[in-house]
mmCIF file of the N, C-alpha and C atoms, coordinates in Angstrom:
data_MODEL
# 
_entry.id   MODEL 
# 
loop_
_atom_site.group_PDB 
_atom_site.id 
_atom_site.type_symbol 
_atom_site.label_atom_id 
_atom_site.label_alt_id 
_atom_site.label_comp_id 
_atom_site.label_asym_id 
_atom_site.label_entity_id 
_atom_site.label_seq_id 
_atom_site.pdbx_PDB_ins_code 
_atom_site.Cartn_x 
_atom_site.Cartn_y 
_atom_site.Cartn_z 
_atom_site.occupancy 
_atom_site.B_iso_or_equiv 
_atom_site.pdbx_formal_charge 
_atom_site.auth_seq_id 
_atom_site.auth_comp_id 
_atom_site.auth_asym_id 
_atom_site.auth_atom_id 
_atom_site.pdbx_PDB_model_num 
ATOM 1   N N  . MET A 1 1  ? -34.801 41.176 41.019 1.00 0.00 ? 1  MET A N  1 
ATOM 2   C CA . MET A 1 1  ? -35.972 40.327 41.030 1.00 0.00 ? 1  MET A CA 1 
ATOM 3   C C  . MET A 1 1  ? -36.262 39.574 39.821 1.00 0.00 ? 1  MET A C  1 
ATOM 4   N N  . MET A 1 2  ? -35.963 40.187 39.092 1.00 0.00 ? 2  MET A N  1 
ATOM 5   C CA . MET A 1 2  ? -36.397 39.975 37.430 1.00 0.00 ? 2  MET A CA 1 
ATOM 6   C C  . MET A 1 2  ? -35.509 38.470 36.913 1.00 0.00 ? 2  MET A C  1 
ATOM 7   N N  . LEU A 1 3  ? -34.391 38.744 37.557 1.00 0.00 ? 3  LEU A N  1 
ATOM 8   C CA . LEU A 1 3  ? -33.118 37.925 37.449 1.00 0.00 ? 3  LEU A CA 1 
ATOM 9   C C  . LEU A 1 3  ? -34.129 36.008 38.200 1.00 0.00 ? 3  LEU A C  1 
ATOM 10  N N  . VAL A 1 4  ? -33.781 36.353 39.589 1.00 0.00 ? 4  VAL A N  1 
ATOM 11  C CA . VAL A 1 4  ? -34.074 35.379 40.478 1.00 0.00 ? 4  VAL A CA 1 
ATOM 12  C C  . VAL A 1 4  ? -35.240 34.881 39.692 1.00 0.00 ? 4  VAL A C  1 
ATOM 13  N N  . LEU A 1 5  ? -36.393 35.298 39.618 1.00 0.00 ? 5  LEU A N  1 
ATOM 14  C CA . LEU A 1 5  ? -37.961 34.616 39.395 1.00 0.00 ? 5  LEU A CA 1 
ATOM 15  C C  . LEU A 1 5  ? -37.400 34.115 37.893 1.00 0.00 ? 5  LEU A C  1 
ATOM 16  N N  . MET A 1 6  ? -36.689 34.966 37.032 1.00 0.00 ? 6  MET A N  1 
ATOM 17  C CA . MET A 1 6  ? -36.105 33.884 35.858 1.00 0.00 ? 6  MET A CA 1 
ATOM 18  C C  . MET A 1 6  ? -35.493 32.315 36.295 1.00 0.00 ? 6  MET A C  1 
ATOM 19  N N  . HIS A 1 7  ? -34.876 31.876 37.040 1.00 0.00 ? 7  HIS A N  1 
ATOM 20  C CA . HIS A 1 7  ? -33.837 30.764 37.596 1.00 0.00 ? 7  HIS A CA 1 
ATOM 21  C C  . HIS A 1 7  ? -35.625 29.111 37.380 1.00 0.00 ? 7  HIS A C  1 
ATOM 22  N N  . LYS A 1 8  ? -34.689 28.938 36.889 1.00 0.00 ? 8  LYS A N  1 
ATOM 23  C CA . LYS A 1 8  ? -35.365 27.080 37.179 1.00 0.00 ? 8  LYS A CA 1 
ATOM 24  C C  . LYS A 1 8  ? -35.260 27.315 38.470 1.00 0.00 ? 8  LYS A C  1 
ATOM 25  N N  . GLY A 1 9  ? -36.410 26.259 38.733 1.00 0.00 ? 9  GLY A N  1 
ATOM 26  C CA . GLY A 1 9  ? -36.636 25.669 40.505 1.00 0.00 ? 9  GLY A CA 1 
ATOM 27  C C  . GLY A 1 9  ? -35.533 24.192 39.917 1.00 0.00 ? 9  GLY A C  1 
ATOM 28  N N  . LYS A 1 10 ? -34.581 24.769 41.398 1.00 0.00 ? 10 LYS A N  1 
ATOM 29  C CA . LYS A 1 10 ? -33.901 23.235 41.564 1.00 0.00 ? 10 LYS A CA 1 
ATOM 30  C C  . LYS A 1 10 ? -33.976 21.877 42.508 1.00 0.00 ? 10 LYS A C  1 
ATOM 31  N N  . GLY A 1 11 ? -35.441 21.970 42.432 1.00 0.00 ? 11 GLY A N  1 
ATOM 32  C CA . GLY A 1 11 ? -35.934 20.562 42.937 1.00 0.00 ? 11 GLY A CA 1 
ATOM 33  C C  . GLY A 1 11 ? -35.944 21.305 44.763 1.00 0.00 ? 11 GLY A C  1 
ATOM 34  N N  . GLY A 1 12 ? -36.595 20.321 45.413 1.00 0.00 ? 12 GLY A N  1 
ATOM 35  C CA . GLY A 1 12 ? -37.468 21.043 47.087 1.00 0.00 ? 12 GLY A CA 1 
ATOM 36  C C  . GLY A 1 12 ? -38.052 22.371 46.808 1.00 0.00 ? 12 GLY A C  1 
ATOM 37  N N  . GLY A 1 13 ? -38.272 22.249 48.255 1.00 0.00 ? 13 GLY A N  1 
ATOM 38  C CA . GLY A 1 13 ? -39.068 23.629 48.830 1.00 0.00 ? 13 GLY A CA 1 
ATOM 39  C C  . GLY A 1 13 ? -40.163 24.494 47.867 1.00 0.00 ? 13 GLY A C  1 
ATOM 40  N N  . LEU A 1 14 ? -40.576 25.770 48.050 1.00 0.00 ? 14 LEU A N  1 
ATOM 41  C CA . LEU A 1 14 ? -42.067 26.105 47.752 1.00 0.00 ? 14 LEU A CA 1 
ATOM 42  C C  . LEU A 1 14 ? -41.630 25.643 45.580 1.00 0.00 ? 14 LEU A C  1 
ATOM 43  N N  . SER A 1 15 ? -40.661 25.014 45.119 1.00 0.00 ? 15 SER A N  1 
ATOM 44  C CA . SER A 1 15 ? -40.845 24.920 43.392 1.00 0.00 ? 15 SER A CA 1 
ATOM 45  C C  . SER A 1 15 ? -41.613 23.813 43.584 1.00 0.00 ? 15 SER A C  1 
ATOM 46  N N  . ASP A 1 16 ? -41.232 23.070 44.145 1.00 0.00 ? 16 ASP A N  1 
ATOM 47  C CA . ASP A 1 16 ? -42.306 21.794 43.789 1.00 0.00 ? 16 ASP A CA 1 
ATOM 48  C C  . ASP A 1 16 ? -43.379 21.623 44.580 1.00 0.00 ? 16 ASP A C  1 
ATOM 49  N N  . MET A 1 17 ? -43.965 23.094 44.541 1.00 0.00 ? 17 MET A N  1 
ATOM 50  C CA . MET A 1 17 ? -45.481 22.866 44.964 1.00 0.00 ? 17 MET A CA 1 
ATOM 51  C C  . MET A 1 17 ? -45.946 23.568 43.556 1.00 0.00 ? 17 MET A C  1 
ATOM 52  N N  . PHE A 1 18 ? -45.211 24.591 42.753 1.00 0.00 ? 18 PHE A N  1 
ATOM 53  C CA . PHE A 1 18 ? -45.784 24.563 41.847 1.00 0.00 ? 18 PHE A CA 1 
ATOM 54  C C  . PHE A 1 18 ? -45.725 24.361 40.821 1.00 0.00 ? 18 PHE A C  1 
ATOM 55  N N  . GLY A 1 19 ? -44.707 22.565 40.835 1.00 0.00 ? 19 GLY A N  1 
ATOM 56  C CA . GLY A 1 19 ? -44.385 21.902 39.353 1.00 0.00 ? 19 GLY A CA 1 
ATOM 57  C C  . GLY A 1 19 ? -43.014 22.638 38.908 1.00 0.00 ? 19 GLY A C  1 
ATOM 58  N N  . GLY A 1 20 ? -41.999 23.190 39.748 1.00 0.00 ? 20 GLY A N  1 
ATOM 59  C CA . GLY A 1 20 ? -41.075 23.534 39.552 1.00 0.00 ? 20 GLY A CA 1 
ATOM 60  C C  . GLY A 1 20 ? -40.400 21.515 39.768 1.00 0.00 ? 20 GLY A C  1 
ATOM 61  N N  . GLY A 1 21 ? -40.610 20.939 40.258 1.00 0.00 ? 21 GLY A N  1 
ATOM 62  C CA . GLY A 1 21 ? -40.670 19.493 40.800 1.00 0.00 ? 21 GLY A CA 1 
ATOM 63  C C  . GLY A 1 21 ? -39.798 18.931 39.410 1.00 0.00 ? 21 GLY A C  1 
ATOM 64  N N  . MET A 1 22 ? -40.893 19.476 38.776 1.00 0.00 ? 22 MET A N  1 
ATOM 65  C CA . MET A 1 22 ? -40.812 18.007 36.918 1.00 0.00 ? 22 MET A CA 1 
ATOM 66  C C  . MET A 1 22 ? -39.648 18.912 36.493 1.00 0.00 ? 22 MET A C  1 
ATOM 67  N N  . GLN A 1 23 ? -38.916 18.008 36.006 1.00 0.00 ? 23 GLN A N  1 
ATOM 68  C CA . GLN A 1 23 ? -37.634 18.197 35.782 1.00 0.00 ? 23 GLN A CA 1 
ATOM 69  C C  . GLN A 1 23 ? -37.540 17.190 34.311 1.00 0.00 ? 23 GLN A C  1 
ATOM 70  N N  . SER A 1 24 ? -36.855 17.873 33.254 1.00 0.00 ? 24 SER A N  1 
ATOM 71  C CA . SER A 1 24 ? -36.539 16.943 31.732 1.00 0.00 ? 24 SER A CA 1 
ATOM 72  C C  . SER A 1 24 ? -34.874 15.340 32.519 1.00 0.00 ? 24 SER A C  1 
ATOM 73  N N  . SER A 1 25 ? -34.956 15.130 31.987 1.00 0.00 ? 25 SER A N  1 
ATOM 74  C CA . SER A 1 25 ? -34.343 13.774 32.274 1.00 0.00 ? 25 SER A CA 1 
ATOM 75  C C  . SER A 1 25 ? -33.329 14.390 31.570 1.00 0.00 ? 25 SER A C  1 
ATOM 76  N N  . VAL A 1 26 ? -32.923 15.192 31.387 1.00 0.00 ? 26 VAL A N  1 
ATOM 77  C CA . VAL A 1 26 ? -31.443 15.607 31.041 1.00 0.00 ? 26 VAL A CA 1 
ATOM 78  C C  . VAL A 1 26 ? -30.580 16.556 32.290 1.00 0.00 ? 26 VAL A C  1 
ATOM 79  N N  . GLY A 1 27 ? -29.293 16.116 32.599 1.00 0.00 ? 27 GLY A N  1 
ATOM 80  C CA . GLY A 1 27 ? -28.850 16.671 33.799 1.00 0.00 ? 27 GLY A CA 1 
ATOM 81  C C  . GLY A 1 27 ? -27.820 17.800 33.168 1.00 0.00 ? 27 GLY A C  1 
ATOM 82  N N  . GLY A 1 28 ? -27.876 18.109 34.402 1.00 0.00 ? 28 GLY A N  1 
ATOM 83  C CA . GLY A 1 28 ? -26.332 19.563 34.291 1.00 0.00 ? 28 GLY A CA 1 
ATOM 84  C C  . GLY A 1 28 ? -27.511 20.562 33.764 1.00 0.00 ? 28 GLY A C  1 
ATOM 85  N N  . SER A 1 29 ? -26.575 21.880 33.305 1.00 0.00 ? 29 SER A N  1 
ATOM 86  C CA . SER A 1 29 ? -27.171 23.308 33.350 1.00 0.00 ? 29 SER A CA 1 
ATOM 87  C C  . SER A 1 29 ? -26.519 23.562 31.405 1.00 0.00 ? 29 SER A C  1 
ATOM 88  N N  . SER A 1 30 ? -27.478 24.116 31.520 1.00 0.00 ? 30 SER A N  1 
ATOM 89  C CA . SER A 1 30 ? -27.510 24.673 29.794 1.00 0.00 ? 30 SER A CA 1 
ATOM 90  C C  . SER A 1 30 ? -26.534 25.998 29.738 1.00 0.00 ? 30 SER A C  1 
ATOM 91  N N  . VAL A 1 31 ? -26.120 26.188 29.347 1.00 0.00 ? 31 VAL A N  1 
ATOM 92  C CA . VAL A 1 31 ? -25.453 27.683 28.990 1.00 0.00 ? 31 VAL A CA 1 
ATOM 93  C C  . VAL A 1 31 ? -25.727 28.657 29.439 1.00 0.00 ? 31 VAL A C  1 
ATOM 94  N N  . ALA A 1 32 ? -27.602 28.654 28.825 1.00 0.00 ? 32 ALA A N  1 
ATOM 95  C CA . ALA A 1 32 ? -27.669 29.887 29.291 1.00 0.00 ? 32 ALA A CA 1 
ATOM 96  C C  . ALA A 1 32 ? -28.000 29.614 30.694 1.00 0.00 ? 32 ALA A C  1 
ATOM 97  N N  . GLU A 1 33 ? -28.925 29.225 31.499 1.00 0.00 ? 33 GLU A N  1 
ATOM 98  C CA . GLU A 1 33 ? -28.549 29.071 33.024 1.00 0.00 ? 33 GLU A CA 1 
ATOM 99  C C  . GLU A 1 33 ? -27.475 29.042 33.319 1.00 0.00 ? 33 GLU A C  1 
ATOM 100 N N  . ARG A 1 34 ? -26.390 28.731 33.546 1.00 0.00 ? 34 ARG A N  1 
ATOM 101 C CA . ARG A 1 34 ? -25.168 29.017 34.012 1.00 0.00 ? 34 ARG A CA 1 
ATOM 102 C C  . ARG A 1 34 ? -25.006 30.542 33.649 1.00 0.00 ? 34 ARG A C  1 
ATOM 103 N N  . ASN A 1 35 ? -24.891 31.407 32.650 1.00 0.00 ? 35 ASN A N  1 
ATOM 104 C CA . ASN A 1 35 ? -25.094 32.697 32.213 1.00 0.00 ? 35 ASN A CA 1 
ATOM 105 C C  . ASN A 1 35 ? -26.026 33.442 32.947 1.00 0.00 ? 35 ASN A C  1 
ATOM 106 N N  . LEU A 1 36 ? -26.813 32.638 33.297 1.00 0.00 ? 36 LEU A N  1 
ATOM 107 C CA . LEU A 1 36 ? -28.055 33.774 34.187 1.00 0.00 ? 36 LEU A CA 1 
ATOM 108 C C  . LEU A 1 36 ? -27.431 33.694 35.668 1.00 0.00 ? 36 LEU A C  1 
ATOM 109 N N  . ASP A 1 37 ? -27.183 32.800 36.081 1.00 0.00 ? 37 ASP A N  1 
ATOM 110 C CA . ASP A 1 37 ? -26.484 32.423 37.282 1.00 0.00 ? 37 ASP A CA 1 
ATOM 111 C C  . ASP A 1 37 ? -25.094 33.609 37.478 1.00 0.00 ? 37 ASP A C  1 
ATOM 112 N N  . ARG A 1 38 ? -24.695 33.534 36.358 1.00 0.00 ? 38 ARG A N  1 
ATOM 113 C CA . ARG A 1 38 ? -23.377 34.363 36.628 1.00 0.00 ? 38 ARG A CA 1 
ATOM 114 C C  . ARG A 1 38 ? -24.025 36.167 37.268 1.00 0.00 ? 38 ARG A C  1 
ATOM 115 N N  . ILE A 1 39 ? -24.892 35.546 36.187 1.00 0.00 ? 39 ILE A N  1 
ATOM 116 C CA . ILE A 1 39 ? -25.540 37.559 35.850 1.00 0.00 ? 39 ILE A CA 1 
ATOM 117 C C  . ILE A 1 39 ? -26.110 37.868 37.419 1.00 0.00 ? 39 ILE A C  1 
ATOM 118 N N  . THR A 1 40 ? -26.795 36.625 37.787 1.00 0.00 ? 40 THR A N  1 
ATOM 119 C CA . THR A 1 40 ? -27.901 37.083 38.541 1.00 0.00 ? 40 THR A CA 1 
ATOM 120 C C  . THR A 1 40 ? -26.490 37.454 39.792 1.00 0.00 ? 40 THR A C  1 
ATOM 121 N N  . VAL A 1 41 ? -25.231 36.598 40.258 1.00 0.00 ? 41 VAL A N  1 
ATOM 122 C CA . VAL A 1 41 ? -24.568 37.150 41.252 1.00 0.00 ? 41 VAL A CA 1 
ATOM 123 C C  . VAL A 1 41 ? -23.363 38.518 41.081 1.00 0.00 ? 41 VAL A C  1 
ATOM 124 N N  . VAL A 1 42 ? -23.008 38.447 39.872 1.00 0.00 ? 42 VAL A N  1 
ATOM 125 C CA . VAL A 1 42 ? -22.674 39.499 39.955 1.00 0.00 ? 42 VAL A CA 1 
ATOM 126 C C  . VAL A 1 42 ? -23.574 41.010 40.565 1.00 0.00 ? 42 VAL A C  1 
ATOM 127 N N  . VAL A 1 43 ? -24.831 40.960 39.313 1.00 0.00 ? 43 VAL A N  1 
ATOM 128 C CA . VAL A 1 43 ? -26.015 41.716 40.248 1.00 0.00 ? 43 VAL A CA 1 
ATOM 129 C C  . VAL A 1 43 ? -25.823 42.417 41.198 1.00 0.00 ? 43 VAL A C  1 
ATOM 130 N N  . GLY A 1 44 ? -26.172 40.840 41.943 1.00 0.00 ? 44 GLY A N  1 
ATOM 131 C CA . GLY A 1 44 ? -25.906 40.977 43.828 1.00 0.00 ? 44 GLY A CA 1 
ATOM 132 C C  . GLY A 1 44 ? -25.113 42.014 44.056 1.00 0.00 ? 44 GLY A C  1 
ATOM 133 N N  . LEU A 1 45 ? -23.705 41.421 43.698 1.00 0.00 ? 45 LEU A N  1 
ATOM 134 C CA . LEU A 1 45 ? -22.759 41.923 44.655 1.00 0.00 ? 45 LEU A CA 1 
ATOM 135 C C  . LEU A 1 45 ? -22.170 43.542 44.070 1.00 0.00 ? 45 LEU A C  1 
ATOM 136 N N  . LEU A 1 46 ? -23.109 43.792 42.835 1.00 0.00 ? 46 LEU A N  1 
ATOM 137 C CA . LEU A 1 46 ? -22.959 45.374 42.500 1.00 0.00 ? 46 LEU A CA 1 
ATOM 138 C C  . LEU A 1 46 ? -24.105 45.937 43.588 1.00 0.00 ? 46 LEU A C  1 
ATOM 139 N N  . TRP A 1 47 ? -25.136 45.816 43.742 1.00 0.00 ? 47 TRP A N  1 
ATOM 140 C CA . TRP A 1 47 ? -26.237 46.217 44.443 1.00 0.00 ? 47 TRP A CA 1 
ATOM 141 C C  . TRP A 1 47 ? -25.550 46.161 45.772 1.00 0.00 ? 47 TRP A C  1 
ATOM 142 N N  . PHE A 1 48 ? -25.196 45.124 46.582 1.00 0.00 ? 48 PHE A N  1 
ATOM 143 C CA . PHE A 1 48 ? -24.684 45.198 48.007 1.00 0.00 ? 48 PHE A CA 1 
ATOM 144 C C  . PHE A 1 48 ? -23.953 46.310 48.378 1.00 0.00 ? 48 PHE A C  1 
ATOM 145 N N  . ALA A 1 49 ? -22.714 46.485 46.976 1.00 0.00 ? 49 ALA A N  1 
ATOM 146 C CA . ALA A 1 49 ? -21.603 47.767 46.799 1.00 0.00 ? 49 ALA A CA 1 
ATOM 147 C C  . ALA A 1 49 ? -21.853 48.259 47.520 1.00 0.00 ? 49 ALA A C  1 
ATOM 148 N N  . CYS A 1 50 ? -22.936 49.228 46.230 1.00 0.00 ? 50 CYS A N  1 
ATOM 149 C CA . CYS A 1 50 ? -23.589 50.411 46.124 1.00 0.00 ? 50 CYS A CA 1 
ATOM 150 C C  . CYS A 1 50 ? -24.457 50.630 47.388 1.00 0.00 ? 50 CYS A C  1 
ATOM 151 N N  . ILE A 1 51 ? -24.991 49.342 48.259 1.00 0.00 ? 51 ILE A N  1 
ATOM 152 C CA . ILE A 1 51 ? -25.471 49.789 49.158 1.00 0.00 ? 51 ILE A CA 1 
ATOM 153 C C  . ILE A 1 51 ? -24.516 50.583 50.355 1.00 0.00 ? 51 ILE A C  1 
ATOM 154 N N  . VAL A 1 52 ? -23.214 49.082 50.474 1.00 0.00 ? 52 VAL A N  1 
ATOM 155 C CA . VAL A 1 52 ? -22.473 49.822 51.030 1.00 0.00 ? 52 VAL A CA 1 
ATOM 156 C C  . VAL A 1 52 ? -22.127 51.181 50.831 1.00 0.00 ? 52 VAL A C  1 
ATOM 157 N N  . VAL A 1 53 ? -21.923 51.627 50.179 1.00 0.00 ? 53 VAL A N  1 
ATOM 158 C CA . VAL A 1 53 ? -21.258 53.174 49.409 1.00 0.00 ? 53 VAL A CA 1 
ATOM 159 C C  . VAL A 1 53 ? -21.915 54.201 49.700 1.00 0.00 ? 53 VAL A C  1 
ATOM 160 N N  . LEU A 1 54 ? -23.397 54.200 49.680 1.00 0.00 ? 54 LEU A N  1 
ATOM 161 C CA . LEU A 1 54 ? -23.852 54.658 50.214 1.00 0.00 ? 54 LEU A CA 1 
ATOM 162 C C  . LEU A 1 54 ? -24.625 55.442 51.759 1.00 0.00 ? 54 LEU A C  1 
ATOM 163 N N  . GLY A 1 55 ? -24.085 53.303 52.099 1.00 0.00 ? 55 GLY A N  1 
ATOM 164 C CA . GLY A 1 55 ? -24.104 54.143 53.649 1.00 0.00 ? 55 GLY A CA 1 
ATOM 165 C C  . GLY A 1 55 ? -22.737 54.809 54.080 1.00 0.00 ? 55 GLY A C  1 
ATOM 166 N N  . VAL A 1 56 ? -21.528 54.691 53.570 1.00 0.00 ? 56 VAL A N  1 
ATOM 167 C CA . VAL A 1 56 ? -20.881 55.205 54.457 1.00 0.00 ? 56 VAL A CA 1 
ATOM 168 C C  . VAL A 1 56 ? -20.590 56.828 53.822 1.00 0.00 ? 56 VAL A C  1 
ATOM 169 N N  . LEU A 1 57 ? -21.159 56.645 52.686 1.00 0.00 ? 57 LEU A N  1 
ATOM 170 C CA . LEU A 1 57 ? -21.530 58.342 52.219 1.00 0.00 ? 57 LEU A CA 1 
ATOM 171 C C  . LEU A 1 57 ? -22.291 59.102 53.400 1.00 0.00 ? 57 LEU A C  1 
ATOM 172 N N  . MET A 1 58 ? -23.541 58.377 53.285 1.00 0.00 ? 58 MET A N  1 
ATOM 173 C CA . MET A 1 58 ? -24.630 59.046 54.579 1.00 0.00 ? 58 MET A CA 1 
ATOM 174 C C  . MET A 1 58 ? -24.043 59.569 55.870 1.00 0.00 ? 58 MET A C  1 
ATOM 175 N N  . LYS A 1 59 ? -22.734 58.149 56.547 1.00 0.00 ? 59 LYS A N  1 
ATOM 176 C CA . LYS A 1 59 ? -22.589 58.297 57.603 1.00 0.00 ? 59 LYS A CA 1 
ATOM 177 C C  . LYS A 1 59 ? -21.655 59.816 57.340 1.00 0.00 ? 59 LYS A C  1 
ATOM 178 N N  . LEU A 1 60 ? -20.866 59.835 56.736 1.00 0.00 ? 60 LEU A N  1 
ATOM 179 C CA . LEU A 1 60 ? -19.592 61.131 56.322 1.00 0.00 ? 60 LEU A CA 1 
ATOM 180 C C  . LEU A 1 60 ? -20.448 61.981 56.393 1.00 0.00 ? 60 LEU A C  1 
ATOM 181 N N  . ASP A 1 61 ? -21.922 62.439 56.039 1.00 0.00 ? 61 ASP A N  1 
ATOM 182 C CA . ASP A 1 61 ? -21.978 63.515 56.507 1.00 0.00 ? 61 ASP A CA 1 
ATOM 183 C C  . ASP A 1 61 ? -22.757 64.174 57.238 1.00 0.00 ? 61 ASP A C  1 
# 
């Protein structure tokens, strides 16, 4: 959950309500943001895989 909260708002939605819409004029993503995106995707996929494996193991018992 902390990985998702660390992301910068992309504009639109609820992030604009709390000041997330104020972005700098520099376009593009920084290296840190891209790495955070990658880490978040990997952690999410691992989480999903663990849930599926645990579900299969519980069904086999």
